[in-house]
N, C-alpha and C positions, 0 to 999 in steps of 0.2 A: 504494500500500500504506500504509494509515494507520499512523502510529507511535503507537499508543495503549497501549503497554505490552506488546504482543505476547503471548507465552505466559504472562508473569508479571504478576500483578496484585496490588494490595494486598489484605490480608486483610479483605475486606468481603463476606462471604457466600459465598466460594468454598471448596471442599473443601481441607483441609490438604495433600493430596497434590499438587494442581495448583499450589500455591504453591512447591513445592520443586524443580520441574523447571527446569533451566538451559538455555535455548536455545543451541545451538551457534553459530548466526549471531551472537548477541549477544557471545559470547566471542571469535569471530574478529574482529569489529569492535572489541572492546576491545583485542585484541592489536595490531591495525593502528593504532589511535590511539596506543598506547604507542610503537610503532616510529617513527611520524611525528612526534609532538609531543616526544619525548625529544630529538630532534636540534635542536629550535628554540632551547633555552636556550644551549647553547654557541655557536651561530651568532649569536644575539642579542648575546651578550657580545662576540663578534668584531666585529660591526657597530658596537656602541657604542664599543669601543676604537678603531675606525677613524674615528670622528668623528660617528656618528649621534646625534641627541638622542633620549632614551628615548621620550618621548611622540610625537615625529614618526615614529619607527620603528614604534611601536604603531599609529598612525593609518595609516601606509603599508601595513602588512601587513593591516589590516582592510579598507581600500579595495581593495587588490589581490586579496585573497581573495574579497571580495564580487563584484568584476567577473568573476573566474574562475568563481564559482558561477553568476552570471547567464548567462554564456556557455555553460557546460556544460548548463544547463537549456534555454536557447534552442535549442541545436543538437539536443537530444534531444526537443524539443517538450514539455518538462515544466514550462515556466514557468507558474505559476499565481498568481493573487492570493490572499492568505490570507483565510480566512473568520473570522467572529467567534469561532468555537470555537478557532481557531489562535492568537489574540492572547495569551493568558496565557503559553503556552510560548514564543512568538516573542519577547515582550518580556523574559521571564526570561532566555532564552539570549542575546539581543542586548544587553540592558542590563547583566546581571550576569555571565554566563559569558564574554562577549566584552568589552564596554565597561569595566565596573568592574575585571574581572580583568586585562585588558591594561594599564589605567592604573596599577593598584597594583603589578603584578608587574614591568612594564618600568621603572618608577621605582626599584623596589627593586634590580633587577639591576645598576644603576649603582653601588651601595654594597656589595652582597653577592655573594660568589663564585657563579658560574653553577651549580655543583653544589648548593650550599646553597639557592639560589633555587629550583631544581627540586624540592628536597625539601619546603620549607615551602609552596610554592605549590600542591602537590598533596596536602596533608594533609587532604583533604575528609572522610576518615573521622572525624576529630575532631568535625566538625559534623554529618555525615550520620546517624550513629547516633542521637543524641537527636532530631534533626529528623524522621527517618523513623518513629521510635516515636511521636512526639507527633502528627504531621500525617498520616502515611500509615497508621498503625496496622498496619504490616507486622509479621508474625510473624518473629522472628529466631531461628532454631534455634541450639542450643548451639555447634555446630561453627563457625558464622559469628561468634559472639561470640569464640570462640577465634581465628578468622582476624583479626578486628579487633584483638585484643590483640597478636597476633604482628606484624601490620603496623605498629601504632603503636610497639611495642617496637623494631622495626627503624628507624623514623623517629627515635626518641629516640637510638638509637645513632649514626645517621648525622649528626644535628644536632650532637652533641658540644658541649654548652654550654661546656665548658672551652676550646674553640677560639674562642669569640666574644669580641671585644674589647668588654667591657661599658662601657669608658670612652668609647667613640665614640658620640656622640648619633646620627649619621647611620646607623650600623650598626644601632642599636636601632630607629630609625624604619623602616629597611628591613625588619627582621624583623616589626614591627607591620603594615606594608603587606602583607607576604606572608601573614600570618595573615588579614588582611581579604580578600585575593584568594581564599584557600581557602574562606572563609565565603561569598563571593559565588557561587563555583562550586557549593557545596553547596546553597544556596537554589535555584539554577537546576535542579539535579538533582531536588529535591523537587517543584518546580512542574511540571517537564516530566512526571514520572511521574503526578502528580495531575491534570493538565489534560487529558490524552488528546486531543491536537490531531487535527483532521480530515485535514489534509494530512500526507504523510510528512515526516520531518525533513529529508530531502534537498531536498524542494520548498521548505521554509521556510529553507533555508540562506542564500540570497542576502539575504533580508529580515532575517535575524538579523545578518548582517555589516553591512548598511546601518544598522540601529539601533545596533550597536556603534560604527561610524564616527561617527554623529551624537552619541553620548554623548561620544566622545573629542574631537570638534572644539572645543567651548568650553574644554576643559581645555588643549588645545594652544594656543589663542589667548591664554588667561589666563596659563598657567604657562611656556610656551616660545614666545613670538611670534617670536623671532629664531632659532629652532632650525633644524636642517637634517637631511636624510637622509644627509649625508656625500658627499664627492666621491671617496672611495676605492673602487676596484672591489670590495673585500671586502664593503663595506656593501651594494652593489647585488646581488652574488651571494647574500648571505644573505637580503636582502629578496625576491629573485626566488624562491629555493627555498621560503622560508616562505610567501610570498604566493600562489604558484602551485600548490604541491604540498602541503606539510605543513599549511598553514593550512586551506584548504578541505576537503581530504580527511580530515585528522586530526580537525577539528572535526565533520565529518559523522559519522565513526565514533564519536566521543564521544557525540554526540546520540543516535544509534541505540542504542548500548550502554546509555546512561542510560535510554532509553525501554523497552528490552527486558529488562534485568536488574534484579533486586532492588537497591534503593539501596545496601545494604551491600556486595553483591558488586561492583558497579561501582566504588564508592569505594575498596574494598580493591584492586581491580585497577588503578586509576589510580596506586596507590602504586608500581607497578613503573616508572612514568615517571621518577621521580627516580633510581632505581637505575641505569637505562640512561643517563640524562643524566650521572650521575657518571662512568660509563665513558667516554662521549664527551668529557666535559670533560677527562678524563685524556689522551685521545688528541689532541685538538685544542688544548687550552689548557695541557696539562701540569700540571693540578692533580693532586697525588700520590695514589696508592693507599695506603691505610693499613689496619691491622687493623679499625678501626671500620667502614670502607667494606665490607669483605668480610663482617663479621658482620651489619651492618645489612641489607645486600642479601639475605643468606641468610634472615634473619627475615622480610623482606617477601615473598620468593618463597614461603616456607612459608605465610605468611598467605594469599596468593593461591590456593595449592593447596587450603587448607582451605575458603576461600570458594566455590570452584568445584566442590568435591567433591559429587557428587549424593547426596542423602539417599534411603535406601530407602523406596519408597512402601508405604503400607499398603493392604492389599486392601480 
């Protein structure tokens, strides 16, 4: 099943009514990606606290997820070599959404709390809105502009600049890295929707993880040659869950949702990931619940509801 944008395509000659339908399958995959990936940041924080080096953990999860994806496709006889038409989306996802995103976000999580990391690393809407307008020429209905505004307002509340230690150079660098991670993911979203690969995103998954691992390898060698995955069981349990389950399945759901849904809908939907991550960070890391957490999460959820709300079709 080619992942070429599905029922939703950029506004390039198609009727306006066809561009407003939201495929249920894309929304289900978006929800699954949120559930799977939201658990990754608290577990990553646990692994780093147990002794894992950030870049080593990122490389480990990329390699393990790639091997899992290869095995899944080999067992189902779905392993295919990518075609020339698949290369733009494959390199965008592998190099940017996985390689660059993993490198920047995993380095940042060593300096920034897990909940805040999940917020900033998933603010793709900040970049996707202008990029989709410029490069995809997607028509953005008024209710989706409202969705983006609500989602970003929720992120602004959750970030709470007053809680940031602006005197710490490393914390500021961590926030810059997280903004770069969100930009990398946003560019991958735009390229994936524009490229229309021949193979399904599931078939491209192992190759994307391979590219991501290759991008991370020189960074690991240069920046953390004496690093480690840690010798604490907590590190290995976290790596196993993320590498075997959350990583491959969550990334596949992200890729499919990105290809099927309008860019703004998918990016606003991904904003629910930090809200769920904050809840999990409270449960596992005892990061406190605060009024800004509740208010910000409510705004994000409202934004997601507006983004997914079907627009009435014209006859």
